[in-house]
N, C-alpha and C positions, 0 to 999 in steps of 0.2 A: 349645444345641449341646453335645454331649457330646464332650470332647476325650480322654477316657480310652481310647477305642478307637484313636485315632490314636497315642497314646503306646505302646500295646501293640504296634501294627504296626511302629513305628519304634524299638522299644526297643534293638535292637542297633546302630542308627546314631546315636543321640543320645548326647551326652557325659554326660548326667546318669545314664545307666543302663549305663555301660561294664562294670561288674562282672558284670552278668547275661550279658554276651556272651563272657566269657572261655572258657567251655566250647566255644563254636563256633569261637573263634580257635584253641584248642588242637587241635580236630578238623581244622581246615583245615591247620594246621602239620603234623600227623601225616600227613594225606593227601599233602601236598606232599613230605614226607620219604620216602614210599613211592613215589610216582609219578615224581618227578624222577630218581632213579637209574635206574629202569627205562627212562624215556624217553631218558636219556643213553646207556645201553648199547645200546638199539635204534638210536639215531642213529649210534653208532660202528660197529655191525655193518653197517648199511646203507651207510655210507661205505666200509668195507673191501670189501664185496661189489662196490660200484661200481668200486673200484680194481682188483680182480681181473678184472672184466669188461673194463676198459680195457686192462690188461696183456695179457690173453688175445687181445683183438682186435688189438692192436699186434703181438704175436708172430705171429699168423696172417698178418697182412699182410707182415711181414718174411720169414717162411718162403716165402710165395708169391712175393715179389719175388726171393728168392734162387733158388728153383726156376726161375723164368722166365729169370733171367740165366744160370743154368747151362745151360738148354736152348738158349738163343741161342749161348752159347760152344761148346756141344757141336756145333751146326751148323757153326761155323767151324773148330773143331779138336777132335774127340772125345777124342783122347789127352790133350791138355793139360787139357781140362775135367774129365775123370775123375781125372787124376793130381794136379791142384792146385786143388781147389775153394775153398781158403782165399783165393785171390786174389779170387774173386768175393765171398766172405763178408766180406772186409775192407772192401768198398765200401758195405756196408749198415749204417747206424747209425740208431737211433731213441733220442733223448736220454732217458737214465735207464732205458731198458728193454733196448735192444740196443746194446751198446757194444763187444763183442769178437767176433772171428771164432771164438773158442773156444766160443761159445754155440751155434754151428751144428753139425749133424751130418747125415750121410746114412746112413739105415739100411742094414744089411748085406744082401747078397743081392738078390733081385728086389724087395724092399720099397723099396730106394733107386733104383739104376739098373736099370730094367727095359726093356732094349733089344729084347727078344723079344715084348713085348706089342703089341697092336694098338689104338691107336697106342703107340709107345714113350714111356716117361715117366721122370721123375726126381722123387723125393720128398725134401724137406728138412725137418728138424726144427730148431727153435730153442727154447732153454730159458732160463727166467728163474728164478734162485735168489738171493734177497736176500743181500747181503754177499759174493757170489761174482762173479767177472769184473769187479770194480770197480763193481758195482751197489750202490745204496743198500739198507739193510735193509728187508725187508718181511715181515710187517706192522710198521708203526711208528706208535705204540708196540706192543710185543708183550707184553701182560700174561700170555698163556698159554705163552710160550716156544715158539711154533710156527715162528718164522722160519728156523731152521737146516734144518728138514726140509721146508719149503714150496717146492714146485717147480711152475711153470706151463709147459706146453709148447704151442707152436704148430706146425702141420704145413702144408706147402704142396706142391702137386704140379703139374707142368707137362709138357706134351707136348714131346718132343724135336724139334728142328728138323732 
């Protein structure tokens, strides 16, 4: 039985011939040094994109809720609903995303209150900007310094009652 062939096949796994495997170990280390940072960056970007999607979805739901509540209030008292929408906005909170009535706005002109449309509608916008309105910074961490200029907006529209 010739054992030399088995020794050649297992040369990199046996203890007696560890020196001959140093080249492949350094190649593996170099590959990991290149692939690992790229994988970490890809994972971080994917996480941030999922955060943006979650924030955008929550903003859209909050804007739709505000528009619906304004439409119902308009059906009860149109003058008060138009003059004081902040009362409605103050009731809507989504932890860490919508915390202040100052985040809400109604577009000017017929883009906001459109009573002459068929059917009449109201449109509400809500804005998320990290570090503003008592919100946590976003993105966090912010290696590119984008947080101060990064805004996400949700829009909701509802038919007036």
